[in-house]
mmCIF file of the protein (N, C-alpha, C, O) and its ligand, coordinates in Angstrom:
data_MODEL
# 
_entry.id   MODEL 
# 
loop_
_entity.id 
_entity.type 
_entity.pdbx_number_of_molecules 
1 polymer     1 
2 non-polymer 1 
# 
_entity_poly.entity_id                      1 
_entity_poly.type                           'polypeptide(L)' 
_entity_poly.nstd_linkage                   no 
_entity_poly.nstd_monomer                   no 
_entity_poly.pdbx_seq_one_letter_code       
;(UNK)(UNK)(UNK)(UNK)(UNK)(UNK)(UNK)(UNK)(UNK)(UNK)(UNK)(UNK)(UNK)(UNK)(UNK)(UNK)
(UNK)(UNK)(UNK)(UNK)(UNK)(UNK)(UNK)(UNK)(UNK)(UNK)(UNK)(UNK)(UNK)(UNK)(UNK)(UNK)
(UNK)(UNK)(UNK)(UNK)(UNK)(UNK)(UNK)(UNK)(UNK)(UNK)(UNK)(UNK)(UNK)(UNK)(UNK)(UNK)
(UNK)(UNK)(UNK)(UNK)(UNK)(UNK)(UNK)
;
_entity_poly.pdbx_seq_one_letter_code_can   XXXXXXXXXXXXXXXXXXXXXXXXXXXXXXXXXXXXXXXXXXXXXXXXXXXXXXX 
_entity_poly.pdbx_strand_id                 A 
# 
loop_
_entity_poly_seq.entity_id 
_entity_poly_seq.num 
_entity_poly_seq.mon_id 
_entity_poly_seq.hetero 
1 1  UNK n 
1 2  UNK n 
1 3  UNK n 
1 4  UNK n 
1 5  UNK n 
1 6  UNK n 
1 7  UNK n 
1 8  UNK n 
1 9  UNK n 
1 10 UNK n 
1 11 UNK n 
1 12 UNK n 
1 13 UNK n 
1 14 UNK n 
1 15 UNK n 
1 16 UNK n 
1 17 UNK n 
1 18 UNK n 
1 19 UNK n 
1 20 UNK n 
1 21 UNK n 
1 22 UNK n 
1 23 UNK n 
1 24 UNK n 
1 25 UNK n 
1 26 UNK n 
1 27 UNK n 
1 28 UNK n 
1 29 UNK n 
1 30 UNK n 
1 31 UNK n 
1 32 UNK n 
1 33 UNK n 
1 34 UNK n 
1 35 UNK n 
1 36 UNK n 
1 37 UNK n 
1 38 UNK n 
1 39 UNK n 
1 40 UNK n 
1 41 UNK n 
1 42 UNK n 
1 43 UNK n 
1 44 UNK n 
1 45 UNK n 
1 46 UNK n 
1 47 UNK n 
1 48 UNK n 
1 49 UNK n 
1 50 UNK n 
1 51 UNK n 
1 52 UNK n 
1 53 UNK n 
1 54 UNK n 
1 55 UNK n 
# 
loop_
_struct_asym.id 
_struct_asym.entity_id 
A 1 
B 2 
# 
loop_
_chem_comp.id 
_chem_comp.type 
_chem_comp.mon_nstd_flag 
UNK 'L-peptide linking' . 
ZN  non-polymer         . 
# 
_pdbx_entity_nonpoly.entity_id   2 
_pdbx_entity_nonpoly.name        ? 
_pdbx_entity_nonpoly.comp_id     ZN 
# 
_pdbx_nonpoly_scheme.asym_id         B 
_pdbx_nonpoly_scheme.entity_id       2 
_pdbx_nonpoly_scheme.mon_id          ZN 
_pdbx_nonpoly_scheme.ndb_seq_num     1 
_pdbx_nonpoly_scheme.pdb_seq_num     101 
_pdbx_nonpoly_scheme.auth_seq_num    101 
_pdbx_nonpoly_scheme.pdb_mon_id      ZN 
_pdbx_nonpoly_scheme.auth_mon_id     ZN 
_pdbx_nonpoly_scheme.pdb_strand_id   A 
_pdbx_nonpoly_scheme.pdb_ins_code    . 
# 
loop_
_atom_site.group_PDB 
_atom_site.id 
_atom_site.type_symbol 
_atom_site.label_atom_id 
_atom_site.label_alt_id 
_atom_site.label_comp_id 
_atom_site.label_asym_id 
_atom_site.label_entity_id 
_atom_site.label_seq_id 
_atom_site.pdbx_PDB_ins_code 
_atom_site.Cartn_x 
_atom_site.Cartn_y 
_atom_site.Cartn_z 
_atom_site.occupancy 
_atom_site.B_iso_or_equiv 
_atom_site.pdbx_formal_charge 
_atom_site.auth_seq_id 
_atom_site.auth_comp_id 
_atom_site.auth_asym_id 
_atom_site.auth_atom_id 
_atom_site.pdbx_PDB_model_num 
ATOM   1   N  N  . UNK A 1 1  ? 0.850   -1.215 -0.007  1.00 0.00 ? 1   UNK A N  1 
ATOM   2   C  CA . UNK A 1 1  ? 0.016   -0.027 -0.010  1.00 0.00 ? 1   UNK A CA 1 
ATOM   3   C  C  . UNK A 1 1  ? 0.875   1.197  -0.052  1.00 0.00 ? 1   UNK A C  1 
ATOM   4   O  O  . UNK A 1 1  ? 1.946   1.205  0.556   1.00 0.00 ? 1   UNK A O  1 
ATOM   5   N  N  . UNK A 1 2  ? 0.446   2.277  -0.765  1.00 0.00 ? 2   UNK A N  1 
ATOM   6   C  CA . UNK A 1 2  ? 1.193   3.518  -0.630  1.00 0.00 ? 2   UNK A CA 1 
ATOM   7   C  C  . UNK A 1 2  ? 1.196   4.160  0.753   1.00 0.00 ? 2   UNK A C  1 
ATOM   8   O  O  . UNK A 1 2  ? 0.225   4.076  1.504   1.00 0.00 ? 2   UNK A O  1 
ATOM   9   N  N  . UNK A 1 3  ? 2.247   4.760  1.044   1.00 0.00 ? 3   UNK A N  1 
ATOM   10  C  CA . UNK A 1 3  ? 2.403   5.426  2.306   1.00 0.00 ? 3   UNK A CA 1 
ATOM   11  C  C  . UNK A 1 3  ? 1.893   6.737  2.250   1.00 0.00 ? 3   UNK A C  1 
ATOM   12  O  O  . UNK A 1 3  ? 1.638   7.229  1.151   1.00 0.00 ? 3   UNK A O  1 
ATOM   13  N  N  . UNK A 1 4  ? 1.707   7.379  3.314   1.00 0.00 ? 4   UNK A N  1 
ATOM   14  C  CA . UNK A 1 4  ? 0.988   8.750  3.397   1.00 0.00 ? 4   UNK A CA 1 
ATOM   15  C  C  . UNK A 1 4  ? 1.755   9.706  2.457   1.00 0.00 ? 4   UNK A C  1 
ATOM   16  O  O  . UNK A 1 4  ? 2.984   9.762  2.505   1.00 0.00 ? 4   UNK A O  1 
ATOM   17  N  N  . UNK A 1 5  ? 1.048   10.441 1.623   1.00 0.00 ? 5   UNK A N  1 
ATOM   18  C  CA . UNK A 1 5  ? 1.659   11.453 0.783   1.00 0.00 ? 5   UNK A CA 1 
ATOM   19  C  C  . UNK A 1 5  ? 2.516   12.391 1.611   1.00 0.00 ? 5   UNK A C  1 
ATOM   20  O  O  . UNK A 1 5  ? 2.132   12.768 2.718   1.00 0.00 ? 5   UNK A O  1 
ATOM   21  N  N  . UNK A 1 6  ? 3.632   12.757 1.104   1.00 0.00 ? 6   UNK A N  1 
ATOM   22  C  CA . UNK A 1 6  ? 4.472   13.723 1.727   1.00 0.00 ? 6   UNK A CA 1 
ATOM   23  C  C  . UNK A 1 6  ? 3.891   15.090 1.376   1.00 0.00 ? 6   UNK A C  1 
ATOM   24  O  O  . UNK A 1 6  ? 2.910   15.205 0.641   1.00 0.00 ? 6   UNK A O  1 
ATOM   25  N  N  . UNK A 1 7  ? 4.550   16.156 1.944   1.00 0.00 ? 7   UNK A N  1 
ATOM   26  C  CA . UNK A 1 7  ? 3.876   17.555 1.817   1.00 0.00 ? 7   UNK A CA 1 
ATOM   27  C  C  . UNK A 1 7  ? 3.695   17.877 0.216   1.00 0.00 ? 7   UNK A C  1 
ATOM   28  O  O  . UNK A 1 7  ? 4.619   17.857 -0.596  1.00 0.00 ? 7   UNK A O  1 
ATOM   29  N  N  . UNK A 1 8  ? 2.466   18.146 -0.047  1.00 0.00 ? 8   UNK A N  1 
ATOM   30  C  CA . UNK A 1 8  ? 2.266   18.495 -1.462  1.00 0.00 ? 8   UNK A CA 1 
ATOM   31  C  C  . UNK A 1 8  ? 2.273   20.006 -1.666  1.00 0.00 ? 8   UNK A C  1 
ATOM   32  O  O  . UNK A 1 8  ? 2.057   20.762 -0.719  1.00 0.00 ? 8   UNK A O  1 
ATOM   33  N  N  . UNK A 1 9  ? 2.502   20.416 -2.807  1.00 0.00 ? 9   UNK A N  1 
ATOM   34  C  CA . UNK A 1 9  ? 2.454   21.871 -3.053  1.00 0.00 ? 9   UNK A CA 1 
ATOM   35  C  C  . UNK A 1 9  ? 1.416   22.075 -4.149  1.00 0.00 ? 9   UNK A C  1 
ATOM   36  O  O  . UNK A 1 9  ? 1.319   21.371 -5.154  1.00 0.00 ? 9   UNK A O  1 
ATOM   37  N  N  . UNK A 1 10 ? 0.590   23.206 -3.814  1.00 0.00 ? 10  UNK A N  1 
ATOM   38  C  CA . UNK A 1 10 ? -0.352  23.672 -4.908  1.00 0.00 ? 10  UNK A CA 1 
ATOM   39  C  C  . UNK A 1 10 ? -1.516  22.661 -5.198  1.00 0.00 ? 10  UNK A C  1 
ATOM   40  O  O  . UNK A 1 10 ? -2.139  22.728 -6.258  1.00 0.00 ? 10  UNK A O  1 
ATOM   41  N  N  . UNK A 1 11 ? -1.797  21.731 -4.247  1.00 0.00 ? 11  UNK A N  1 
ATOM   42  C  CA . UNK A 1 11 ? -2.840  20.803 -4.354  1.00 0.00 ? 11  UNK A CA 1 
ATOM   43  C  C  . UNK A 1 11 ? -3.890  20.945 -3.240  1.00 0.00 ? 11  UNK A C  1 
ATOM   44  O  O  . UNK A 1 11 ? -4.882  20.219 -3.174  1.00 0.00 ? 11  UNK A O  1 
ATOM   45  N  N  . UNK A 1 12 ? -3.619  21.889 -2.403  1.00 0.00 ? 12  UNK A N  1 
ATOM   46  C  CA . UNK A 1 12 ? -4.566  22.116 -1.331  1.00 0.00 ? 12  UNK A CA 1 
ATOM   47  C  C  . UNK A 1 12 ? -5.394  23.431 -1.493  1.00 0.00 ? 12  UNK A C  1 
ATOM   48  O  O  . UNK A 1 12 ? -5.999  23.931 -0.545  1.00 0.00 ? 12  UNK A O  1 
ATOM   49  N  N  . UNK A 1 13 ? -5.385  23.965 -2.764  1.00 0.00 ? 13  UNK A N  1 
ATOM   50  C  CA . UNK A 1 13 ? -6.074  25.058 -2.965  1.00 0.00 ? 13  UNK A CA 1 
ATOM   51  C  C  . UNK A 1 13 ? -5.363  26.424 -2.823  1.00 0.00 ? 13  UNK A C  1 
ATOM   52  O  O  . UNK A 1 13 ? -5.912  27.511 -3.008  1.00 0.00 ? 13  UNK A O  1 
ATOM   53  N  N  . UNK A 1 14 ? -4.099  26.237 -2.478  1.00 0.00 ? 14  UNK A N  1 
ATOM   54  C  CA . UNK A 1 14 ? -3.183  27.469 -2.232  1.00 0.00 ? 14  UNK A CA 1 
ATOM   55  C  C  . UNK A 1 14 ? -2.313  27.527 -3.439  1.00 0.00 ? 14  UNK A C  1 
ATOM   56  O  O  . UNK A 1 14 ? -1.624  26.567 -3.786  1.00 0.00 ? 14  UNK A O  1 
ATOM   57  N  N  . UNK A 1 15 ? -2.350  28.675 -4.084  1.00 0.00 ? 15  UNK A N  1 
ATOM   58  C  CA . UNK A 1 15 ? -1.486  28.935 -5.171  1.00 0.00 ? 15  UNK A CA 1 
ATOM   59  C  C  . UNK A 1 15 ? 0.037   28.924 -4.821  1.00 0.00 ? 15  UNK A C  1 
ATOM   60  O  O  . UNK A 1 15 ? 0.470   29.549 -3.853  1.00 0.00 ? 15  UNK A O  1 
ATOM   61  N  N  . UNK A 1 16 ? 0.770   28.241 -5.591  1.00 0.00 ? 16  UNK A N  1 
ATOM   62  C  CA . UNK A 1 16 ? 2.213   28.236 -5.342  1.00 0.00 ? 16  UNK A CA 1 
ATOM   63  C  C  . UNK A 1 16 ? 2.872   29.515 -5.583  1.00 0.00 ? 16  UNK A C  1 
ATOM   64  O  O  . UNK A 1 16 ? 2.436   30.200 -6.509  1.00 0.00 ? 16  UNK A O  1 
ATOM   65  N  N  . UNK A 1 17 ? 3.849   29.941 -4.897  1.00 0.00 ? 17  UNK A N  1 
ATOM   66  C  CA . UNK A 1 17 ? 4.487   31.243 -5.175  1.00 0.00 ? 17  UNK A CA 1 
ATOM   67  C  C  . UNK A 1 17 ? 5.185   31.191 -6.654  1.00 0.00 ? 17  UNK A C  1 
ATOM   68  O  O  . UNK A 1 17 ? 5.778   30.194 -7.063  1.00 0.00 ? 17  UNK A O  1 
ATOM   69  N  N  . UNK A 1 18 ? 5.035   32.377 -7.385  1.00 0.00 ? 18  UNK A N  1 
ATOM   70  C  CA . UNK A 1 18 ? 5.588   32.509 -8.637  1.00 0.00 ? 18  UNK A CA 1 
ATOM   71  C  C  . UNK A 1 18 ? 4.707   33.315 -9.549  1.00 0.00 ? 18  UNK A C  1 
ATOM   72  O  O  . UNK A 1 18 ? 3.706   33.880 -9.110  1.00 0.00 ? 18  UNK A O  1 
ATOM   73  N  N  . UNK A 1 19 ? 5.073   33.377 -10.847 1.00 0.00 ? 19  UNK A N  1 
ATOM   74  C  CA . UNK A 1 19 ? 4.249   34.194 -11.731 1.00 0.00 ? 19  UNK A CA 1 
ATOM   75  C  C  . UNK A 1 19 ? 2.887   33.732 -11.900 1.00 0.00 ? 19  UNK A C  1 
ATOM   76  O  O  . UNK A 1 19 ? 2.654   32.529 -12.025 1.00 0.00 ? 19  UNK A O  1 
ATOM   77  N  N  . UNK A 1 20 ? 1.934   34.643 -11.912 1.00 0.00 ? 20  UNK A N  1 
ATOM   78  C  CA . UNK A 1 20 ? 0.540   34.395 -12.184 1.00 0.00 ? 20  UNK A CA 1 
ATOM   79  C  C  . UNK A 1 20 ? 0.082   34.568 -13.515 1.00 0.00 ? 20  UNK A C  1 
ATOM   80  O  O  . UNK A 1 20 ? -0.370  35.659 -13.863 1.00 0.00 ? 20  UNK A O  1 
ATOM   81  N  N  . UNK A 1 21 ? 0.155   33.527 -14.361 1.00 0.00 ? 21  UNK A N  1 
ATOM   82  C  CA . UNK A 1 21 ? -0.200  33.719 -15.682 1.00 0.00 ? 21  UNK A CA 1 
ATOM   83  C  C  . UNK A 1 21 ? -1.639  34.148 -15.934 1.00 0.00 ? 21  UNK A C  1 
ATOM   84  O  O  . UNK A 1 21 ? -2.564  33.646 -15.295 1.00 0.00 ? 21  UNK A O  1 
ATOM   85  N  N  . UNK A 1 22 ? -1.822  35.070 -16.858 1.00 0.00 ? 22  UNK A N  1 
ATOM   86  C  CA . UNK A 1 22 ? -3.153  35.454 -17.231 1.00 0.00 ? 22  UNK A CA 1 
ATOM   87  C  C  . UNK A 1 22 ? -3.975  36.300 -16.169 1.00 0.00 ? 22  UNK A C  1 
ATOM   88  O  O  . UNK A 1 22 ? -5.195  36.460 -16.211 1.00 0.00 ? 22  UNK A O  1 
ATOM   89  N  N  . UNK A 1 23 ? -3.107  36.822 -15.201 1.00 0.00 ? 23  UNK A N  1 
ATOM   90  C  CA . UNK A 1 23 ? -3.822  37.819 -14.274 1.00 0.00 ? 23  UNK A CA 1 
ATOM   91  C  C  . UNK A 1 23 ? -3.389  39.161 -14.789 1.00 0.00 ? 23  UNK A C  1 
ATOM   92  O  O  . UNK A 1 23 ? -2.331  39.339 -15.394 1.00 0.00 ? 23  UNK A O  1 
ATOM   93  N  N  . UNK A 1 24 ? -4.290  40.118 -14.508 1.00 0.00 ? 24  UNK A N  1 
ATOM   94  C  CA . UNK A 1 24 ? -4.052  41.561 -14.702 1.00 0.00 ? 24  UNK A CA 1 
ATOM   95  C  C  . UNK A 1 24 ? -4.154  42.410 -13.548 1.00 0.00 ? 24  UNK A C  1 
ATOM   96  O  O  . UNK A 1 24 ? -5.136  42.263 -12.821 1.00 0.00 ? 24  UNK A O  1 
ATOM   97  N  N  . UNK A 1 25 ? -3.352  43.211 -13.292 1.00 0.00 ? 25  UNK A N  1 
ATOM   98  C  CA . UNK A 1 25 ? -3.422  44.191 -12.135 1.00 0.00 ? 25  UNK A CA 1 
ATOM   99  C  C  . UNK A 1 25 ? -4.555  45.091 -12.313 1.00 0.00 ? 25  UNK A C  1 
ATOM   100 O  O  . UNK A 1 25 ? -4.742  45.771 -13.322 1.00 0.00 ? 25  UNK A O  1 
ATOM   101 N  N  . UNK A 1 26 ? -5.402  45.057 -11.140 1.00 0.00 ? 26  UNK A N  1 
ATOM   102 C  CA . UNK A 1 26 ? -6.670  45.995 -11.165 1.00 0.00 ? 26  UNK A CA 1 
ATOM   103 C  C  . UNK A 1 26 ? -6.121  47.460 -10.988 1.00 0.00 ? 26  UNK A C  1 
ATOM   104 O  O  . UNK A 1 26 ? -6.905  48.372 -11.249 1.00 0.00 ? 26  UNK A O  1 
ATOM   105 N  N  . UNK A 1 27 ? -4.926  47.752 -10.594 1.00 0.00 ? 27  UNK A N  1 
ATOM   106 C  CA . UNK A 1 27 ? -4.468  49.047 -10.287 1.00 0.00 ? 27  UNK A CA 1 
ATOM   107 C  C  . UNK A 1 27 ? -3.920  49.728 -11.446 1.00 0.00 ? 27  UNK A C  1 
ATOM   108 O  O  . UNK A 1 27 ? -4.359  50.833 -11.762 1.00 0.00 ? 27  UNK A O  1 
ATOM   109 N  N  . UNK A 1 28 ? -2.945  49.128 -12.142 1.00 0.00 ? 28  UNK A N  1 
ATOM   110 C  CA . UNK A 1 28 ? -2.189  49.581 -13.218 1.00 0.00 ? 28  UNK A CA 1 
ATOM   111 C  C  . UNK A 1 28 ? -2.318  48.920 -14.568 1.00 0.00 ? 28  UNK A C  1 
ATOM   112 O  O  . UNK A 1 28 ? -1.867  49.430 -15.594 1.00 0.00 ? 28  UNK A O  1 
ATOM   113 N  N  . UNK A 1 29 ? -2.944  47.780 -14.529 1.00 0.00 ? 29  UNK A N  1 
ATOM   114 C  CA . UNK A 1 29 ? -3.119  47.044 -15.772 1.00 0.00 ? 29  UNK A CA 1 
ATOM   115 C  C  . UNK A 1 29 ? -2.016  46.239 -16.141 1.00 0.00 ? 29  UNK A C  1 
ATOM   116 O  O  . UNK A 1 29 ? -2.087  45.611 -17.197 1.00 0.00 ? 29  UNK A O  1 
ATOM   117 N  N  . UNK A 1 30 ? -0.924  46.155 -15.371 1.00 0.00 ? 30  UNK A N  1 
ATOM   118 C  CA . UNK A 1 30 ? 0.215   45.307 -15.785 1.00 0.00 ? 30  UNK A CA 1 
ATOM   119 C  C  . UNK A 1 30 ? -0.159  43.788 -15.627 1.00 0.00 ? 30  UNK A C  1 
ATOM   120 O  O  . UNK A 1 30 ? -0.996  43.391 -14.816 1.00 0.00 ? 30  UNK A O  1 
ATOM   121 N  N  . UNK A 1 31 ? 0.552   42.973 -16.492 1.00 0.00 ? 31  UNK A N  1 
ATOM   122 C  CA . UNK A 1 31 ? 0.323   41.644 -16.513 1.00 0.00 ? 31  UNK A CA 1 
ATOM   123 C  C  . UNK A 1 31 ? 1.385   40.883 -15.663 1.00 0.00 ? 31  UNK A C  1 
ATOM   124 O  O  . UNK A 1 31 ? 1.247   39.670 -15.504 1.00 0.00 ? 31  UNK A O  1 
ATOM   125 N  N  . UNK A 1 32 ? 2.428   41.540 -15.115 1.00 0.00 ? 32  UNK A N  1 
ATOM   126 C  CA . UNK A 1 32 ? 3.465   40.885 -14.417 1.00 0.00 ? 32  UNK A CA 1 
ATOM   127 C  C  . UNK A 1 32 ? 3.068   40.885 -12.832 1.00 0.00 ? 32  UNK A C  1 
ATOM   128 O  O  . UNK A 1 32 ? 3.493   41.709 -12.022 1.00 0.00 ? 32  UNK A O  1 
ATOM   129 N  N  . UNK A 1 33 ? 2.209   39.852 -12.549 1.00 0.00 ? 33  UNK A N  1 
ATOM   130 C  CA . UNK A 1 33 ? 1.787   39.587 -11.244 1.00 0.00 ? 33  UNK A CA 1 
ATOM   131 C  C  . UNK A 1 33 ? 2.416   38.432 -10.612 1.00 0.00 ? 33  UNK A C  1 
ATOM   132 O  O  . UNK A 1 33 ? 2.688   37.487 -11.352 1.00 0.00 ? 33  UNK A O  1 
ATOM   133 N  N  . UNK A 1 34 ? 2.706   38.341 -9.322  1.00 0.00 ? 34  UNK A N  1 
ATOM   134 C  CA . UNK A 1 34 ? 3.295   37.149 -8.808  1.00 0.00 ? 34  UNK A CA 1 
ATOM   135 C  C  . UNK A 1 34 ? 2.640   36.847 -7.465  1.00 0.00 ? 34  UNK A C  1 
ATOM   136 O  O  . UNK A 1 34 ? 2.364   37.684 -6.606  1.00 0.00 ? 34  UNK A O  1 
ATOM   137 N  N  . UNK A 1 35 ? 2.434   35.557 -7.407  1.00 0.00 ? 35  UNK A N  1 
ATOM   138 C  CA . UNK A 1 35 ? 2.009   35.008 -5.996  1.00 0.00 ? 35  UNK A CA 1 
ATOM   139 C  C  . UNK A 1 35 ? 3.212   35.033 -5.032  1.00 0.00 ? 35  UNK A C  1 
ATOM   140 O  O  . UNK A 1 35 ? 4.306   34.545 -5.316  1.00 0.00 ? 35  UNK A O  1 
ATOM   141 N  N  . UNK A 1 36 ? 2.915   35.647 -3.859  1.00 0.00 ? 36  UNK A N  1 
ATOM   142 C  CA . UNK A 1 36 ? 3.935   35.690 -2.957  1.00 0.00 ? 36  UNK A CA 1 
ATOM   143 C  C  . UNK A 1 36 ? 3.309   35.427 -1.599  1.00 0.00 ? 36  UNK A C  1 
ATOM   144 O  O  . UNK A 1 36 ? 2.553   36.277 -1.129  1.00 0.00 ? 36  UNK A O  1 
ATOM   145 N  N  . UNK A 1 37 ? 3.562   34.349 -0.962  1.00 0.00 ? 37  UNK A N  1 
ATOM   146 C  CA . UNK A 1 37 ? 3.019   33.985 0.461   1.00 0.00 ? 37  UNK A CA 1 
ATOM   147 C  C  . UNK A 1 37 ? 1.536   34.168 0.517   1.00 0.00 ? 37  UNK A C  1 
ATOM   148 O  O  . UNK A 1 37 ? 0.971   34.759 1.437   1.00 0.00 ? 37  UNK A O  1 
ATOM   149 N  N  . UNK A 1 38 ? 0.916   33.618 -0.542  1.00 0.00 ? 38  UNK A N  1 
ATOM   150 C  CA . UNK A 1 38 ? -0.595  33.640 -0.616  1.00 0.00 ? 38  UNK A CA 1 
ATOM   151 C  C  . UNK A 1 38 ? -1.070  35.113 -0.987  1.00 0.00 ? 38  UNK A C  1 
ATOM   152 O  O  . UNK A 1 38 ? -2.225  35.423 -0.698  1.00 0.00 ? 38  UNK A O  1 
ATOM   153 N  N  . UNK A 1 39 ? -0.307  35.963 -1.561  1.00 0.00 ? 39  UNK A N  1 
ATOM   154 C  CA . UNK A 1 39 ? -0.927  37.195 -2.004  1.00 0.00 ? 39  UNK A CA 1 
ATOM   155 C  C  . UNK A 1 39 ? -0.358  37.443 -3.401  1.00 0.00 ? 39  UNK A C  1 
ATOM   156 O  O  . UNK A 1 39 ? 0.809   37.245 -3.740  1.00 0.00 ? 39  UNK A O  1 
ATOM   157 N  N  . UNK A 1 40 ? -1.398  37.925 -4.193  1.00 0.00 ? 40  UNK A N  1 
ATOM   158 C  CA . UNK A 1 40 ? -1.067  38.207 -5.640  1.00 0.00 ? 40  UNK A CA 1 
ATOM   159 C  C  . UNK A 1 40 ? -0.677  39.635 -5.662  1.00 0.00 ? 40  UNK A C  1 
ATOM   160 O  O  . UNK A 1 40 ? -1.485  40.544 -5.468  1.00 0.00 ? 40  UNK A O  1 
ATOM   161 N  N  . UNK A 1 41 ? 0.638   39.816 -5.914  1.00 0.00 ? 41  UNK A N  1 
ATOM   162 C  CA . UNK A 1 41 ? 1.212   41.174 -5.956  1.00 0.00 ? 41  UNK A CA 1 
ATOM   163 C  C  . UNK A 1 41 ? 1.721   41.586 -7.333  1.00 0.00 ? 41  UNK A C  1 
ATOM   164 O  O  . UNK A 1 41 ? 2.383   40.865 -8.080  1.00 0.00 ? 41  UNK A O  1 
ATOM   165 N  N  . UNK A 1 42 ? 1.326   42.844 -7.576  1.00 0.00 ? 42  UNK A N  1 
ATOM   166 C  CA . UNK A 1 42 ? 1.736   43.391 -9.018  1.00 0.00 ? 42  UNK A CA 1 
ATOM   167 C  C  . UNK A 1 42 ? 3.240   43.656 -8.835  1.00 0.00 ? 42  UNK A C  1 
ATOM   168 O  O  . UNK A 1 42 ? 3.642   44.191 -7.801  1.00 0.00 ? 42  UNK A O  1 
ATOM   169 N  N  . UNK A 1 43 ? 4.054   43.301 -9.796  1.00 0.00 ? 43  UNK A N  1 
ATOM   170 C  CA . UNK A 1 43 ? 5.467   43.567 -9.831  1.00 0.00 ? 43  UNK A CA 1 
ATOM   171 C  C  . UNK A 1 43 ? 5.674   44.952 -10.356 1.00 0.00 ? 43  UNK A C  1 
ATOM   172 O  O  . UNK A 1 43 ? 6.780   45.480 -10.242 1.00 0.00 ? 43  UNK A O  1 
ATOM   173 N  N  . UNK A 1 44 ? 4.673   45.569 -10.925 1.00 0.00 ? 44  UNK A N  1 
ATOM   174 C  CA . UNK A 1 44 ? 4.869   46.975 -11.435 1.00 0.00 ? 44  UNK A CA 1 
ATOM   175 C  C  . UNK A 1 44 ? 4.484   48.102 -10.436 1.00 0.00 ? 44  UNK A C  1 
ATOM   176 O  O  . UNK A 1 44 ? 5.182   49.111 -10.339 1.00 0.00 ? 44  UNK A O  1 
ATOM   177 N  N  . UNK A 1 45 ? 3.401   47.921 -9.722  1.00 0.00 ? 45  UNK A N  1 
ATOM   178 C  CA . UNK A 1 45 ? 2.987   48.870 -8.738  1.00 0.00 ? 45  UNK A CA 1 
ATOM   179 C  C  . UNK A 1 45 ? 3.011   48.506 -7.248  1.00 0.00 ? 45  UNK A C  1 
ATOM   180 O  O  . UNK A 1 45 ? 2.893   49.293 -6.309  1.00 0.00 ? 45  UNK A O  1 
ATOM   181 N  N  . UNK A 1 46 ? 3.196   47.091 -7.191  1.00 0.00 ? 46  UNK A N  1 
ATOM   182 C  CA . UNK A 1 46 ? 3.338   46.516 -5.744  1.00 0.00 ? 46  UNK A CA 1 
ATOM   183 C  C  . UNK A 1 46 ? 2.146   46.401 -5.015  1.00 0.00 ? 46  UNK A C  1 
ATOM   184 O  O  . UNK A 1 46 ? 2.170   46.066 -3.830  1.00 0.00 ? 46  UNK A O  1 
ATOM   185 N  N  . UNK A 1 47 ? 0.883   46.700 -5.740  1.00 0.00 ? 47  UNK A N  1 
ATOM   186 C  CA . UNK A 1 47 ? -0.355  46.624 -5.048  1.00 0.00 ? 47  UNK A CA 1 
ATOM   187 C  C  . UNK A 1 47 ? -0.641  44.999 -4.986  1.00 0.00 ? 47  UNK A C  1 
ATOM   188 O  O  . UNK A 1 47 ? -0.258  44.196 -5.837  1.00 0.00 ? 47  UNK A O  1 
ATOM   189 N  N  . UNK A 1 48 ? -1.384  44.690 -3.812  1.00 0.00 ? 48  UNK A N  1 
ATOM   190 C  CA . UNK A 1 48 ? -1.954  43.439 -3.565  1.00 0.00 ? 48  UNK A CA 1 
ATOM   191 C  C  . UNK A 1 48 ? -3.264  43.261 -4.308  1.00 0.00 ? 48  UNK A C  1 
ATOM   192 O  O  . UNK A 1 48 ? -4.267  43.870 -3.937  1.00 0.00 ? 48  UNK A O  1 
ATOM   193 N  N  . UNK A 1 49 ? -3.277  42.508 -5.265  1.00 0.00 ? 49  UNK A N  1 
ATOM   194 C  CA . UNK A 1 49 ? -4.571  42.359 -6.007  1.00 0.00 ? 49  UNK A CA 1 
ATOM   195 C  C  . UNK A 1 49 ? -5.564  41.390 -5.353  1.00 0.00 ? 49  UNK A C  1 
ATOM   196 O  O  . UNK A 1 49 ? -6.784  41.555 -5.315  1.00 0.00 ? 49  UNK A O  1 
ATOM   197 N  N  . UNK A 1 50 ? -4.863  40.334 -4.833  1.00 0.00 ? 50  UNK A N  1 
ATOM   198 C  CA . UNK A 1 50 ? -5.752  39.183 -4.348  1.00 0.00 ? 50  UNK A CA 1 
ATOM   199 C  C  . UNK A 1 50 ? -5.060  38.493 -3.283  1.00 0.00 ? 50  UNK A C  1 
ATOM   200 O  O  . UNK A 1 50 ? -3.834  38.579 -3.214  1.00 0.00 ? 50  UNK A O  1 
ATOM   201 N  N  . UNK A 1 51 ? -5.755  37.784 -2.404  1.00 0.00 ? 51  UNK A N  1 
ATOM   202 C  CA . UNK A 1 51 ? -5.045  37.019 -1.490  1.00 0.00 ? 51  UNK A CA 1 
ATOM   203 C  C  . UNK A 1 51 ? -5.832  35.615 -1.402  1.00 0.00 ? 51  UNK A C  1 
ATOM   204 O  O  . UNK A 1 51 ? -6.957  35.540 -1.896  1.00 0.00 ? 51  UNK A O  1 
ATOM   205 N  N  . UNK A 1 52 ? -5.274  34.571 -0.812  1.00 0.00 ? 52  UNK A N  1 
ATOM   206 C  CA . UNK A 1 52 ? -5.784  33.232 -0.791  1.00 0.00 ? 52  UNK A CA 1 
ATOM   207 C  C  . UNK A 1 52 ? -7.213  33.240 -0.154  1.00 0.00 ? 52  UNK A C  1 
ATOM   208 O  O  . UNK A 1 52 ? -8.032  32.372 -0.454  1.00 0.00 ? 52  UNK A O  1 
ATOM   209 N  N  . UNK A 1 53 ? -7.476  34.188 0.685   1.00 0.00 ? 53  UNK A N  1 
ATOM   210 C  CA . UNK A 1 53 ? -8.758  34.303 1.343   1.00 0.00 ? 53  UNK A CA 1 
ATOM   211 C  C  . UNK A 1 53 ? -9.824  34.725 0.324   1.00 0.00 ? 53  UNK A C  1 
ATOM   212 O  O  . UNK A 1 53 ? -11.015 34.565 0.592   1.00 0.00 ? 53  UNK A O  1 
ATOM   213 N  N  . UNK A 1 54 ? -9.463  35.211 -0.733  1.00 0.00 ? 54  UNK A N  1 
ATOM   214 C  CA . UNK A 1 54 ? -10.426 35.839 -1.754  1.00 0.00 ? 54  UNK A CA 1 
ATOM   215 C  C  . UNK A 1 54 ? -10.715 34.705 -2.749  1.00 0.00 ? 54  UNK A C  1 
ATOM   216 O  O  . UNK A 1 54 ? -11.632 34.862 -3.555  1.00 0.00 ? 54  UNK A O  1 
ATOM   217 N  N  . UNK A 1 55 ? -9.985  33.557 -2.745  1.00 0.00 ? 55  UNK A N  1 
ATOM   218 C  CA . UNK A 1 55 ? -10.185 32.571 -3.812  1.00 0.00 ? 55  UNK A CA 1 
ATOM   219 C  C  . UNK A 1 55 ? -11.409 31.700 -3.330  1.00 0.00 ? 55  UNK A C  1 
ATOM   220 O  O  . UNK A 1 55 ? -11.821 30.774 -4.028  1.00 0.00 ? 55  UNK A O  1 
HETATM 221 ZN ZN . ZN  B 2 .  ? -0.180  47.111 -10.717 1.00 0.00 2 101 ZN  A ZN 1 
# 
């Protein structure tokens, strides 16, 4: 039988840190957004567009 799965990433509903493809900044319209510690941050204006709690 398979043993208990080890810590998985991005399978528990939490986005992994890294570039957010297809997202657009609500503040400046840039498309360079990154997930950082459960927050979607615009690389251009540094505004937080979204957080895990909003998903
Ligand atoms: Zn922005």
